[in-house]
N, C-alpha and C positions, 0 to 999 in steps of 0.2 A: 578271847583271842580273835574270833570272827568279827566282833564289833571293831576291835583295834585295826584289823586288816581292812575292814570296810572303810573306816575313817582314813586309813592310810591311802587306800585306793582313791577315795574321794578327793583327798588333798592332792594326790598325784595327777588325777584327771583335771582338777581345777587349775593347777599350775600349767598343765599341758594346754588346756583351753586358752588361758590367757597368753601363753607363749604364741599360740596360733593367731590369736587376735592381734597381739602386738607385732607379730611377724607380718601379718597381712597389712597392718597399718604401715609398718616400715616399708614393706614391699610396694604398697600403693604410693607412699611418699617418694620412694626412690624412683618408681615408674614415672610419676608425674614430674619429678625433677629432671629425669632423663629426657622425657618428652619435651619439657620446657627448654632444654638445651638443644633440641632438634635432632636427637640421636635416632628417632623413629620417623623422621620426616620433618621438613621445614614447616614451622607454624607461621601463620600470617603475621607480618610485622605491623607496626602502627600505621604506616602508610596504606597498607592493604585493608586494614580495618576501617580507615577513613573512607576508602573507596572499594567496598566489597564488590566482587564480581558476581553478577547474576545475569544470565541471558535475558534480554528484553526484546520484545518485538518492536520493529520500527513501524511507525504509523504514517500512512499517507492521508494527508488532511486536505479537505476541499477549501475553496475560497470562502465558504460560509461555515467553516469550522466543524464540518462533519468528517468523522474518520471513514474514509472510503474503503480501507482495508489495511492489512498489515503484512510485513515480511517477517518470518520467524523460523527458528528451529524449535524454540519453546514459545508457545503463544502466550506471551506475558507482556503486560503493560502496567507500569507502576502508577500508584495513586498516593496522594498525601494523606496524612492522618485525618484531616478535616473532611476528606472525601469518603470516609468509611463510616457506615452507620454504627451508632453505639450498640445496636443489637448484635453486630458481628463481634465487637470487642467484648461485650458481656458474655456471649456464648463461648468465645474462645477462653477467656479467663476462668469461667465457671467450670469448664470441661477439662482444660489442659493444664491449668496452673493457678489454683485458687489463691495462692499466696504470692502471686507475681509481683505485686507492688511492694512487698515487704522483704523479699530476698535480694541478694546481690548476684544472681546468676545461678546459684546452687541452693536448692531447698533441702538443707540437712535433715530436717524433721521428716520430710517426705521420703528422702533417700533411705533412712534407717527403717521407716515403716514399710517401704517397698521390699527391702532386704528380708524383713521378717515374713512378709506375705509370700515372697518367692520361696523361702525355706519351707513353708508349710504347703507349698504346691499351688498357691494362688498367684499366678504370674501377673505382674503389673509393671507399667513403665514409670521410671523415676525422672525422666528428662523434663526440665523446665522449658518454658517457651524460648528462653534465651539459648539453652543448650540445643534445642531443635533448630533454632536459627543458625547456630554455629555449624550444625550438620548440613543444613541446606546450602549455606554459603560456601563452605570451605572443604567439603568432602566430595571429591569428584565421582567416586563410585557409589555414593549413598551408604545406607546402613549395611554393614558387613554381616554375613551369616556365620562367619568363622569366629569361634569364641575368642581366640587369642588376638585376632585382628580387631574384633569388636571391643575388647578390653582396652587396647591401645587407642582405638578411635574414641571410646567413651572418655578416656583421660584427656585426649586432645580437646574434646567438646567442653570439658570442665574448665580447662585453661582459657580457651577462646571465649567461653561464656562470661567468665570474670572480666576479661579484657573488654568485651562488648559492653558490659554493664558500666565499666569505667568510662568508656568512650561515648556512649549514647544515652539519651534519656529513655525512660520507659515507653513513651509514646513513639519515639523513633524505632525502638526495638520491635514493638507491636506492628508498626507500619512495614518495616523490612521483612518481618516474618510473613505477614499476610501477602506481601508482594512476591515472595519467593516460594511459597508452599505449592506443592504439586497436587492438583485435583484430578489426577489420573487420566482417564480417557479423553479423547478428542483433542489431545495436545493442549490441555488447559492448565496454565500455570498462573498463580496469583489470583487474588480476590476479584480484580476487575474482570479478568477473562472468565472466571467462574460465574460471576453474576450475569455476564452477558450470555454465556453458553446455556445455563440452566434456567434463568428467569428473564432473559432479554431486558435486563435493567442495569443500573449502575450501582456500585457498592454503597453509596450514600442512601439509596432507596430500599435497601433490603429490609424486609419485615422480620420480626422475631422468628417465625416459623421457617422462613427462607434461610436466615442466618444459621438456624439450628441444623438444617439440612446440610449446608456447606461445611460447617465446623464438624458435624458428625462424620463427614467423608474423610476427615484427616486420619481417622483410625484405620481406614482401609478404603482408599479411593474407588477401587473396583468393586469391593464387597458391598459398599454402601452407596453405590451409584444409583441415584433416584430414577434414572431413565431405564437402566438395565435391571436393577433389583429393587423395585419400589417397596416391596414388603419389608425387606431388611432395612432399607433407608427410612421407612416410617418408624420402625421400632427404635432405630438409632436416633432419629430426630427427637422422638419423645424422651429418650434418655437425656439428651442435651437440654431439652426444655425443663426437665426435672432438675437438672444441675443449675440452670438459670434461676429456677424457683427457689432452690435451696440456698442460693447465694443472694436471694432477695432482689433479683433483677426484674422478675415478673411476679405478679400477684397470684393468689390462690385461684381466683376466678379466671384469670388469663391463662394460666397453665392448663386448666381443665378444658377451656374452650379450644385452645390451640392443639392439644393432644388429640382431641376428637375430630379435628378438621382433616380432610384428605390432603395429600400432596398435590399442589397445583404448579406444574412446570410450564414454562414458556420456552421450550427446548429449542435452542438455536446454535447447533454445533458449528464451529468455524473451521474452514480449511483455506488453503491458498487460492482456491477458485472462487470463494464466496466474497461477498461484499460488492460494492458498486464499482463499475468501470474496470473489470478484471483485465481486459486487453490493454487498456491504458497503463495499469499498474505493472504489467509484465514488461512493456516497452520502457516505462519509466525506470524500472529497476536496473536494466542494462545501461540505460543512459546515465544514471547516477554513478554506477560503478566505473564507467568510462570517464565521467567528468571528474570524479575524485582522484582517479589515477593520473589523468592528464594534467590536472592542476596541482599535483603533489600534495594533496590534503591528507594528513595523517593524524593519528591520535598523539597525545602528549608523549607516549612511550615509543613513538616512531613506527608503530604497527598500523597497517591500513584499517579503515573502518569496515565493519561487517554489518551489512543491512539486516541480516537475520539474527544478530545477537546484541547489537550495541544500542538499541532503543532510540534510534534517531527519529526526529520529527521532521517530516517531509511536507512542506507547504506547497500546494499546487494551485493552478488557476481554475481547475475544474469546479463548476457549480453543481452541487449535489442534486438540486431540483432539475436543472436543465439536463443533467446526465440521465436522470430517471425519465424525463420527457422524451429524450432521444431513444432510449432503450424501449420505452413503451410504444412509441410511434413505429419503430422497427417491427416489434413483435405483432402489433395490431394489424399492420398491413401485410406482412409477409405470410401470415397465416392464410390470408385470402389469396395472395398472389401465388403461393405454392399450389393451391388447388387449381387455379387457372393454368399454371404451367403443366401440372400432371394431366389435366384434361386435354391440353393441346397435343399431347403425345398419345392419346388414347387410340388403341388399335395399331400403333406403330412402336418399333423398338429403336430408341435413339442410338443404341450401340451397334446397330446394323449399318449405319451410315458411314461413309468413307472416313470422315474426319474423326469419328469416335472409335475407329478400329484400334484395338490395343489398349484402350483405357483401363479395362478391367484387369488385364494382365499386369499393366503398369501399377495399378493400385494395389494389387495383391503383393507384388514384389517390394513395394515401398512400405508395406504394413509392418507393425511390430510383431504380429503373429508370424509372418513369413520369416523375419529375422530371427525370432526365437527358435522356430523349428529348424532353421538352417544351422543355428549354433549348436543344436542338439544332435546334429549329424544326420538329419533326415534327408532322404533322397528327394529329387524333384517330384517323382511320382507320388511319394508318401505325402509330401507337402500339398500337392494338388488334391489328393484324396482327402486330406484334412480339411481343406477349404470347401470341399463338396459334402462334408459331413455335418449335419445339424448340430449346433452347440447352443448352450444357454448364454444369453447376452442381454445387456441393457442398451437400448438404442434411443437416440434423441428423436422426439417428435414435437410438433407445435402444440400437442395436447398434453405434453409432459413425457417423462421418461417411460419407456415400455420394456418390461422384462419379457423376453420372448425366446422361443427356440427357432433359430435361423441358421442357414448355411452361411459361413463367413463370406463366401463368394457373393451371396445375395446381399449381404450387408454393405459390401463395397458398391454394388450397383445402386443400392438405396441411397447411400451418402453422396454418390456422384450426381444424383438427380436432385439433391437438395439445393435450393437457392441460398446464396450467401449475400451478405449485405454489410456495408460500412457507412458510418455517419461521423462527421466532424463539424463542430460549430465553433467559430472564434470571433472575437471582437477585432475589427480591422485596425482601429486606431492604436490599441495597446498590444496587439498580437496575442492576447490571452485566449487560450483554448478553453472553452466552457463545457464542451461535451465531446466524448470520444467513445464511439462504439465500433470496435474493430472486427466484430463478427457476430454470429447469431447465438453461440453458446460456448463459452470458454472451456467448460468441463469436457466437451466433446471435440471442439475444434480450436486449437491453440493459435493458429496462424493469424496474426494481426493484419487487417486489410486497410487500415488507415494510413500507417506510415511505412510498414515493412513491405507490404505487397504493392505491386504496381499492375495496372491493367491499361489496355488501349483506351484512350480518352474520347475518341469519336469527336462529335461536333462541339464538345466543350472547349476544343482547341481553337475554334474559329475566331473568337474575340482577339487572339494574339495577332492574327493576320489583319483584322479590321483596325486594330490599334496602331499597327505600323502604317497602314494606308492613311489613316486620319492624322496621326502625329507626324510621321516623316514625309508622307506623300502629299499631304495637304488636301486629301479628299474630304468632301462633306458627307455626312450621313445621308444627305438627300441626293447625292450624286446618282444618276440613272445609269444602269448597265443593262446590256442585252443579256438576258438569262439563257444563254446558249452554251452548248458543250465547248470546252476549251481543251486544247492539246498543249502540253508543256514539255519541254525537254527535261527528262528525268535526271540528267547529269551523268548517265552511264551509257550514252549513245542511243537510248530508246526514248520513246515519248510516253508521257503519262496522260491517260485519257479516262478520268474517273466517270463513273455513272452517277446520275442524279436521281434521287428518289422524289417522285411527284413534283417535277419542276413547274414553277408558275410561268405561264407563257407571257412573252412580251417584255419590254424594258421594266425594270423595277429599281427602287431606291436601295441603297446599301442598308438602310434601316429595316426595310421590309425583308431584304435578303437574309439578314441575321435573325430577324424575328421568326421567319419561316424556315430557317436553316437550309438555305438554298446552296447546293454544292457548286453549281455552274458559276454563279456570281462570286462565290468565295474564291474559286480557282482563277477567275478573271483578275481579282485583286492580287493573288499570289503571283501571277505572271507579271504584274506591274511592279511589285515591291521586291520580289525575290525571296527565295527560301532562306538565304543566309540572314537577312534582316529579321525574319520571323523567328528563326531558331535562336538568334541572339537575344531578342526581346523575351522569349519564353524562359530562357536561362536567367536573364536579369530579374525576371519576376518570380524566381524561386524554384523553378523546375530543376531538380537535381539529377533525374534520370536522363539518359541520352536522348537528345532531340536532334537527329541528323538533319543537315540542311538539304532535304529533299522536298519537292513540291507536295508530296502526300501528307506532310505534317499539317498542312492547312485543314485537312479533313480528319486529323486525329489519328494518324497511323502509329504514332509513338506511344509509349506507355509512361504513366506517371502515377504517383500515389495520390490518394484523397488529400493527404496532408499538404503536399506541394500545390495541388490545384486550388485548394481553398486559400492558401497563402497568396497565390498568384492573383486570384480574383479580388483579394483585399486591396490590391493596388488601385483598382478602379474606384473603390469606395473611399479610400484614404488619400484622395487628391493626388494620385500618382506616386505615393510613397509606399515602398514595400517594407512591411514590418515583419520580422521573423516570427512565425507562430511559436509561442513558447507555452510550456505547461508546467515547468518547474520554477518556483519563485525563490525558495531558499531552503536550506537544510540546517537544522539545529541539532546539537548533540543531546544526550539524555538530561543534561543539566540546563538546557535552554540556550546555550551559547551558539550563535550563528557561525557555522563553519563554511558556508558557501551561499552566495546570492547570485542569481542570474539576471542579466539585463538583456533585453531584446536588441538585435542588430537592425538597423534601418538604413535604407538608401533610396534616393530619388530615382525612379525608373521612367515615369511619364510626366509630361507637363500637365498642369491642372486642367487646362482646357480639354486635352485629349481624354484624360481620366473621366471628366464629367460627361463628355459626349458619349463615352462608352457606357456609363451608368444609364444614360438616357436611352441608348439603343437596347441595353439589356432589359430595361423596363418595358420596351416594346415587345420583347419576347413573351412577357407575361400578359401584357395588355391585349395583344392581337396575334401572337405567334404560337409556338409549340408549347408554351407554358400557360396558356389561357385558362386551363381548368383550375388553376389556383384561385381564380376569382369566382367562377360559377359553381364549382364543386366544394371548395374549401373555404369560401367566403372571406378570402384574404384580399380585400379591396384597397388596402393602403398601398403606398408606393413600394413596390417590390420588383426587383429585376432578377434575371437568371438566365441560364442556358441549359437546354437539354442536350444529351449526347447518346448516340446509339452506334455501336460498332458493327462491323461486317457479321452477317448471319445472326444479328440480334444477340450477340454473346455478352455484351456489356451495356448496361443502362446507367446513365448518369443524369444528375441534376445538381447544378450549383446555383444556389439562391443567394441574392444579396439584398440587404436592407441597410439603412444608414448606420446601424449599430451592430449588425451581425452578418457574417458570411458563413454559409452552411453548405457542405458538400455531401452528396449521397451517391453511392455506387451499389449496383445490384447485378449479380450474375452467378453462374454456377462455379464450382471449383475449377473446372477445366473449360476453356473457351469452346471446345468441341461440343459441349452440352449447352443448348441455347433454346430460345423460343422459336416456334415454327413460323411465326409471322411478325412483321414489324408492328402491326396494330397492337399486339400483346407485348412484344419485346422492346419497344422503343422506350427511351428514358422517361418520356412523359407518363408512361404507364408503370414502369418498374421502379423508378427512383423518386420522381417528383411527388407522388402521394405521401411518401414518408416525410419529406420536407414540409408538406402542407400540414400534416398531422402534428409534427413537431412544433411548427410556428404557432398553430392554434393553441397548443398547451402553453407555450412561452408567453404569448400575449394575454392569456387568461390568468396568468399569475401576476397580480399587482406588485408583489414583493420584488420582482425582477426589474420592473421600471423601464422596460424597453418601449420607446415611443413608436408611434405609427406615422411620424412625420416624413417629409420628403428629403431627398438627398440635397445637402446644401450646395449651392453653386460656388464657383471659384470666388476668391476674395475680390478680385478685380472685375467681376462680372463675366457674363458669357459673351465671347466675341465670335464664336462659331454659330452659324444659323442652324438651329435644330428643328425649327418649324418648317416642314417641307412645303407647305402651301406658300409661305413667305419666300422660301428659297426659290420656288418655281417662278413666282411673280418677279423676283429680283432678276433671275436669269433671263426671263422674257424681256424685261426692260433693257437689259444689257444688249440683247440681240437686236432690238429695235434701234437702239442707239448706234450699234455697229453698222446697220443698214444705212442710216442717215449719213454716217460719216464715210460711207463707201467701202467699208471693210467686207 
């Protein structure tokens, strides 16, 4: 009886078991059918599968094909299959999906094996590489932790995986997977970004042990991060190497050798501040956004392009080597100049002087800390107390970042006394900007001083007045003027009587006046030609900031950007033609289709004769004037012209240098004009800006790959009709005078 009951029970349980199995299969089939109909959310259609959406970083590319940096939400850049090392492919297949090449998106054998292991308490994953790709591409929220949601999600993955296998080759699926996978920390997405972040290399050069590290991270990007958890990462790496050995991708000897080797990282985390030319890239991004909007350039679906997500290729004129030379020259000299600046104020407090009163309070109220405390409802007294309480902070220094305990109010004083600097270098014939250094450290100081910021230009404005006098007024560079004080009607009922710094006594030529930056002679010319003519020429030469028609503009009372001033000086070198400084060449979408191309604007501003005479006069500045140290100190003896500039109280130092193939502008000063050098000997442009130009040009000329010549400025095509040799001019003038006497004049 008991045996019969047992047999009956056994039969009943067997039938019940199969009912459950068949029920689960039927439920699964019904679930998958329902999901396929879109009852649990729309599945990607064929068009979406052909163009799967994954966020890609947009790359800023230099003229010599170097990626200067990226714009991204996810730091991802795609690569082709042939750009991925076989070591990566082998590690991936051996670890994640050993039967990848034999299944069609679903590995049924592995699925049932995993179900068995999970039933006995050994949890394993059953997703194939194709299923994981489906999750990466089409699941916005990632892997769900809710069982019911995950069940639906898993079914969606199965359907999409089969569709992917029908739509793409195995190589394309592997490539898409490795381009979309998340490597966790440091905003690292895709194999290209991971190779750069952890090994400072490209995916095609990854060694077996490096590939094993990265593929091992897929199981837990944070848990097996080799930088944060090296011991766990080492164990995981060795597991992957064992998998590769088991799949016959590496030999017995190789696996033992690699397992016993330490992890060797070349850690290079990426963020938006990193890379070359960060100030340039920040300005470029806003420029591109505005350009695409103004030109109504949209994607095929009518939506605007997103620089942080759409994987655009942005081709620029910046030369990566020249950019580095400009950045290096800045850092090399400012380290020394900052020491001189600090020493010049030794024993005195610059904030005690009248013009600097209120700077600290102003800096405090503009700070993020002040705004945050204000938003928290703190009273003014509480905020001031906070600024006077020491806090842990990281500050910038020329010796590197310093972690220190400092009162926030003292950090404001510290930063107010830091010298800032900007450099821009361009080719005058093409307008191509080759180097752009908008500040001293983008991580700490975001404000771009090349194009966004403007400062008083000082004596770098003088060539505008001389160009009007020579071109419109018919003056010769050898014309003699009495170098005496001049009073000019300021236009508002008062007289303008500028002071002259170290005036040269006696009559001097215009060439000498410009070379030695003589204010009196310059104001004499202003009186002859008028402020309106000078203002008009400055604007025609590309100055976009206000240049009011007042006599003081001859001495640089107006403000302008380095970008505009460099563009203006290019007119002299480019035979009187203004070529718009450009830095963006073209933009291509992620598929390589060009969606925008920029052409420079040009216009004739000066006649060739005037332009050439001005280059000759600017050469005199370097040969015998305020720029003479370029020759004796920096050994730049080839034909170079330029103009120094120093503003009131030595607040701004300028130098704009010209060669036949490059025009380079340099500005140096503190954040606020109230903070300045204590003497002109230290604060003049010849000391604060010119040395950076000298160091930069030394590096440029030392690089044979750049191929910039040391030749002279080419004369006008029709020859030189203006006498620029002052000895010959004097002789000619004397001859005319003698003839006048004989004729009775």
